[in-house]
C-alpha positions in Angstrom: 57.4 70.1 66.0 56.1 72.1 63.0 52.3 72.2 62.7 50.5 71.5 59.5 50.3 74.8 57.6 46.9 76.4 57.2 46.0 77.6 53.7 45.2 81.3 53.6 44.5 82.9 50.2 47.0 81.6 47.7 49.8 80.9 50.2 50.3 78.7 53.2 51.0 80.5 56.4 52.1 78.5 59.4 53.4 78.9 63.0 56.0 76.5 64.2 54.9 77.0 67.8 52.0 78.4 69.8 52.2 82.2 70.2 50.2 84.6 72.3 50.3 87.9 70.3 49.1 91.3 71.3 48.7 93.8 68.5 48.4 97.6 69.1 47.0 100.0 66.6 46.0 103.6 67.5 44.3 103.9 64.1 43.2 100.3 63.8 40.0 98.3 64.2 38.0 99.7 61.2 37.0 98.5 57.8 39.1 100.0 55.0 36.3 99.4 52.5 34.0 101.8 54.5 36.3 104.4 56.0 39.7 105.8 55.0 42.7 104.2 56.8 46.3 105.2 56.8 49.1 102.8 56.0 49.5 101.5 59.6 45.8 100.7 60.0 45.7 99.1 56.6 48.6 96.8 57.4 47.0 96.0 60.8 43.9 94.9 58.9 45.8 92.8 56.4 47.9 91.1 59.1 44.8 90.1 61.1 43.2 88.7 57.9 46.4 86.7 57.2 46.9 85.4 60.7 43.4 84.8 62.0 43.2 81.2 60.7 46.8 80.2 61.5 46.9 77.3 64.0 48.7 78.1 67.2 48.2 81.9 67.2 46.2 83.6 69.9 45.7 87.2 68.9 44.5 90.2 70.9 44.0 93.5 69.1 44.2 96.7 71.3 42.6 99.8 69.7 40.9 103.0 70.8 37.2 103.0 71.4 34.5 105.5 72.3 33.2 106.8 75.6 30.2 104.9 76.9 28.1 107.7 78.3 24.6 108.7 77.4 25.6 112.3 76.9 28.7 111.3 75.0 30.6 113.8 77.1 34.3 113.6 77.8 35.3 111.4 80.7 34.8 112.7 84.2 37.8 114.0 86.2 38.0 110.6 87.9 37.9 108.8 84.6 40.4 111.2 83.1 42.8 110.5 86.0 42.3 106.8 85.6 43.1 107.0 81.9 46.1 109.2 82.5 47.5 106.7 85.0 46.7 103.7 82.8 44.2 102.2 85.2 40.9 102.9 83.4 38.2 100.3 84.1 35.9 101.5 81.3 37.5 99.5 78.5 35.4 97.1 76.5 36.2 93.7 75.1 34.7 92.1 72.0 35.7 89.1 70.0 35.6 87.9 66.4 36.7 84.4 65.4 40.3 83.8 66.5 40.8 87.4 67.5 40.0 89.1 70.8 39.5 92.9 70.6 40.1 95.3 73.4 38.8 98.8 72.9 40.1 101.6 75.1 37.5 104.4 75.3 39.5 107.5 74.4 37.3 109.1 71.7 34.0 110.9 71.6 31.4 109.6 69.2 32.3 110.9 65.7 35.9 111.5 66.5 38.8 109.7 64.9 42.5 110.1 65.6 42.8 111.6 62.1 40.6 114.6 62.9 42.1 115.7 66.3 44.0 118.9 66.8 47.7 118.7 67.4 47.5 119.1 71.2 44.4 116.9 71.5 46.3 114.3 69.4 49.3 114.5 71.7 47.0 113.9 74.7 45.4 111.0 72.9 48.8 109.5 72.3 49.7 109.6 75.9 46.4 108.1 77.0 46.7 105.3 74.5 50.3 104.7 75.6 49.4 104.3 79.2 46.3 102.3 78.9 47.7 100.0 76.3 50.9 99.4 78.4 48.7 98.5 81.4 46.8 96.1 79.3 49.9 94.4 77.9 51.3 94.0 81.5 48.0 92.2 82.3 48.0 90.0 79.2 51.7 89.1 79.3 51.8 88.1 75.7 54.7 86.2 74.1 55.1 89.1 71.7 53.6 92.6 71.4 53.6 94.3 68.0 52.7 97.9 67.6 51.8 99.8 64.5 52.7 103.1 66.1 55.8 104.9 67.5 54.5 108.1 69.1 51.2 106.4 69.9 52.9 103.2 70.9 53.2 101.7 74.4 55.9 102.5 77.0 58.8 100.5 75.4 61.1 100.9 78.4 58.5 99.6 80.8 57.7 96.6 78.6 61.3 95.7 78.3 61.7 95.9 82.1 58.9 93.3 82.4 60.4 91.1 79.7 57.6 91.6 77.2 59.3 91.9 73.8 57.6 94.6 71.7 58.2 94.9 68.0 57.4 98.3 66.4 56.5 98.6 62.8 57.9 101.9 61.4 55.1 102.9 59.1 56.6 106.3 59.6 60.0 107.4 60.9 58.5 110.2 63.0 61.8 112.1 63.4 62.4 112.1 59.6 58.8 113.0 59.0 59.0 115.9 61.6 62.2 117.2 59.8 60.6 117.1 56.4 57.3 118.5 57.3 58.1 121.1 59.9 61.7 122.0 59.3 61.5 121.8 55.5 64.5 119.5 55.5 66.8 122.3 56.5 67.9 120.2 59.5 68.7 116.5 59.0 67.2 113.9 61.4 70.7 113.2 62.9 71.3 116.9 63.6 67.8 117.2 65.2 68.5 114.2 67.4 71.8 115.6 68.5 70.2 118.9 69.3 67.3 117.2 71.1 69.8 115.4 73.4 71.1 118.8 74.5 67.7 120.4 75.3 65.4 117.5 76.2 66.0 117.9 80.0 64.4 121.4 79.9 60.9 121.4 81.6 59.6 123.9 79.0 60.0 121.4 76.1 56.5 120.6 74.7 55.3 117.0 75.2 54.6 116.8 71.4 58.4 116.9 70.8 58.9 114.1 73.4 56.4 112.0 71.5 58.6 112.4 68.4 62.2 112.2 69.7 62.0 110.3 73.0 59.5 107.7 71.9 61.4 106.8 68.7 64.7 106.7 70.7 63.1 104.4 73.3 61.8 102.1 70.5 65.3 101.8 69.1 66.9 101.2 72.5 64.5 98.8 74.1 62.8 96.8 71.3 64.5 93.6 70.2 63.6 94.1 66.6 62.4 97.0 64.4 60.4 96.4 61.2 60.7 98.8 58.3 59.1 98.3 54.9 61.9 99.7 52.8 65.7 99.6 52.6 65.7 103.4 52.4 64.0 103.7 55.8 66.6 101.4 57.3 69.4 103.6 56.0 67.7 106.8 57.4 67.5 105.2 60.8 71.2 104.1 60.6 72.2 107.6 59.5 70.3 109.1 62.4 71.2 106.8 65.3 74.5 105.4 64.3 75.5 103.1 61.5 76.7 100.2 63.7 76.3 96.4 63.5 74.0 96.2 66.6 71.4 98.6 65.2 71.8 97.2 61.6 71.1 93.7 62.8 68.1 94.8 64.8 66.3 96.4 61.8 64.4 94.0 59.6 63.4 95.2 56.1 60.1 93.6 55.2 58.4 95.1 52.1 54.6 94.7 52.3 54.0 93.7 48.7 50.6 93.5 47.0 47.5 92.6 49.0 45.7 89.3 48.5 43.2 90.1 45.8 39.6 90.5 47.0 38.0 90.4 43.6 38.4 88.4 40.4 39.6 89.9 37.2 36.1 89.4 35.7 34.5 91.2 38.7 36.8 94.2 38.2 36.3 94.3 34.4 32.5 94.2 34.9 32.7 97.2 37.3 34.7 99.4 34.9 31.7 100.3 32.7 30.0 101.5 35.9 32.9 103.8 36.6 32.8 105.1 33.1 29.1 105.8 33.5 29.3 107.4 36.9 32.0 109.8 35.8 30.9 110.3 32.2 34.1 108.7 30.7 34.4 107.3 27.3 36.2 103.9 27.3 39.2 105.3 25.4 39.6 108.5 27.5 42.9 108.8 29.4 42.7 108.8 33.2 45.3 109.7 35.8 44.6 108.5 39.4 46.1 109.5 42.7 44.9 107.7 45.9 45.9 108.7 49.4 44.7 110.9 52.2 44.5 114.6 51.4 47.2 116.2 53.5 50.3 118.4 52.8 52.8 115.5 53.1 51.1 113.7 50.2 51.7 116.9 48.0 48.9 116.3 45.5 49.5 120.0 44.5 52.6 118.8 42.6 50.4 116.9 40.1 48.1 119.9 39.6 51.1 122.1 39.0 52.4 119.6 36.4 49.0 119.5 34.7 49.1 123.3 34.5 52.5 123.2 32.9 51.2 120.7 30.4 48.4 123.0 29.5 50.7 126.0 29.1 53.0 124.2 26.6 50.2 122.6 24.7 51.1 119.0 25.5 47.8 117.7 26.8 45.9 114.6 25.5 42.3 115.2 24.7 39.6 114.3 27.2 42.0 113.8 30.1 40.3 113.1 33.5 42.2 113.2 36.8 41.0 111.5 40.0 42.5 112.7 43.3 41.0 110.1 45.6 40.9 110.4 49.3 39.6 112.5 52.2 41.1 115.4 54.1 42.9 113.9 57.1 44.9 115.1 60.1 45.3 118.6 61.4 46.2 120.4 58.1 44.1 118.2 55.8 40.9 120.4 55.3 43.0 123.5 54.7 45.1 121.6 52.2 42.0 120.3 50.4 40.9 123.9 49.9 44.3 124.7 48.4 43.9 121.9 45.9 40.4 123.0 45.0 41.7 126.5 44.4 44.6 125.3 42.3 42.2 123.1 40.2 40.3 126.2 39.1 43.3 127.2 37.0 43.0 124.1 34.8 41.2 124.7 31.5 41.5 121.5 29.5 41.7 118.9 32.3 38.7 117.6 34.2 39.8 117.1 37.8 37.5 115.1 40.2 37.8 114.7 43.9 35.7 111.5 44.5 36.5 111.3 48.2 37.2 107.9 49.9 36.9 104.9 47.7 37.2 101.3 48.7 36.4 97.7 47.8 35.5 96.9 44.2 35.2 100.5 43.2 38.8 101.1 44.3 40.1 98.1 42.3 38.0 99.2 39.3 39.3 102.8 39.3 42.9 101.6 39.7 42.4 99.2 36.8 40.7 101.9 34.7 43.6 104.3 35.2 46.0 104.9 32.4 48.7 106.0 34.9 48.9 106.1 38.7 50.8 109.1 40.2 52.2 109.6 43.7 54.0 112.8 44.7 54.5 112.3 48.5 57.2 114.1 50.5 57.5 111.1 52.8 56.5 107.6 51.9 57.9 104.6 53.8 56.5 102.1 51.3 53.7 102.7 48.9 50.7 100.4 49.5 48.5 102.1 46.9 51.4 101.9 44.4 51.5 98.1 44.7 47.7 98.0 44.4 47.9 100.0 41.2 50.5 97.7 39.8 48.5 94.8 40.8 45.9 96.1 38.3 48.5 96.4 35.6 48.7 100.2 35.9 52.0 102.0 35.4 53.2 104.3 38.1 55.0 107.7 38.1 56.4 108.7 41.5 58.7 111.3 43.0 61.6 109.7 44.9 61.0 108.5 48.4 62.2 105.4 50.3 58.9 103.8 49.5 58.9 104.5 45.7 62.4 103.2 45.4 61.4 100.0 47.1 58.1 99.4 45.2 58.9 100.6 41.7 61.2 98.4 39.6 62.6 99.0 36.1 59.9 98.6 33.5 57.0 98.9 36.1 57.1 102.7 36.3 59.2 105.8 36.7 60.8 107.3 39.8 61.7 111.0 39.4 64.8 112.0 41.6 63.8 114.4 44.3 66.9 116.5 43.8 66.3 118.8 40.9 62.6 117.9 40.7 60.5 120.2 38.6 56.8 120.1 37.5 58.1 119.9 33.9 59.9 116.6 34.7 56.9 115.1 36.3 54.6 116.1 33.4 57.1 114.8 30.9 57.1 111.3 32.4 53.3 111.2 32.8 52.7 112.5 29.2 55.2 110.0 27.8 53.1 107.1 29.2 49.8 108.7 28.2 50.7 109.0 24.5 52.7 105.9 24.0 50.5 102.7 24.1 53.4 100.3 23.4 55.5 101.8 26.2 52.5 101.7 28.5 51.8 98.1 27.7 55.4 97.1 28.6 55.1 98.9 31.9 51.7 97.3 32.5 52.8 93.8 32.0 55.9 94.1 34.2 53.9 95.9 36.9 51.5 93.1 37.2 54.2 90.5 37.2 56.1 92.3 39.9 53.0 92.6 42.1 52.4 88.8 41.7 55.9 88.1 42.9 55.8 90.5 45.9 52.8 89.4 47.9 51.7 90.5 51.3 51.4 86.9 52.6 55.2 86.6 52.2 55.6 89.6 54.5 53.1 88.2 57.0 55.0 84.9 57.2 58.4 86.7 57.7 57.0 88.5 60.7 55.8 85.2 62.2 59.3 83.8 61.8 60.7 86.9 63.7 58.2 86.4 66.4 59.1 82.7 66.8 62.8 83.5 66.9 62.4 86.2 69.6 60.0 84.0 71.6 62.5 81.2 71.6 65.3 83.4 73.0 63.0 84.6 75.8 62.6 81.1 77.1 
């Protein structure tokens, strides 16, 4: 019998049956208003907010924690062995209303998964995999949901113990690997075929097993796979076989725009503070980018487009550009230095790196923007794109599965990746900057689109999937 729905934000979320859910997030458990979060951690945070007051749900969140030693040293050999085998007894449990939090101590104080070296991160992935799998076998939830693939649990072992695990593909790690490290010279399908021929070799680095084996196991052993864009689904089908079984297993659930945290008047009142802090006149044009600073986000493409605009003399007066975010992951700091060096070549544009922004300031900067730009090499969805459109800000993006999913006609412009040039990017940005009527049309449609595509719709769809799978397990 269906329960009375519980109001959550502007939408009713409900569960038709009691469900014991375990959620795993290797980057989760933090407040996005205070520290930078990637897409997976942000969705983890939003799902917890959406589900925490839904009757019938019992939720356990499993995340990394910190060593509990006075010296803050790494674990002892005995503790390390316990972590590696998945039998650590130094985990801690906390609770917040309706959610139980299990923290597995894998990090030293001050460490985050985002600032680990490649090999330290691979080790962290294996430790989190083993300890979280052990915890899931203890909890025996009706459903496990993981925001990670490489960092996720042992999918084969969970399947063997009849614990359905649903991975959310915030990143197709095989496709990401090909784009970032092989420069797209080798397609994901060719890489997977090649991997099958060499994976048995003992000399193969474990980092590659975390990419290829973990994703293959997720596809083989998980009853459903959630992706946020149709383009991501097609890449998986092209890579692993375009057949009915796999196609029916993949659920496309776009995330939509988040539930607003602030009223329109609160955001409007905060904009003068933004103008004052950054010495902006109310009529000055503003371009905003917002993501972590790392090579796959390719913020350099915007700076190169700005340089082109200066060279040809097509540059509005008093233009200010915000590249928001902090340097993250292994190559982030080096890439930040590259961006800073490139910015020195700009003569007429004021470029600001404000670091991480969140909360009301984030909403106000997105609202203050004349145009929002995203130039990522790999984007599964586009959370900040939807947040920008929620503030009525037009978007210019380079083609990715995410930009094709989030940007609709009359909400912004998607530039095809094939044949991309800095000139094309600047042409589209400049066209919005200098045409107020065109900009107003894009703004109105962007806001309307964000009101139709809400995150709470996505949260409810996932609950329906959980209920369906749980029913078949009985």
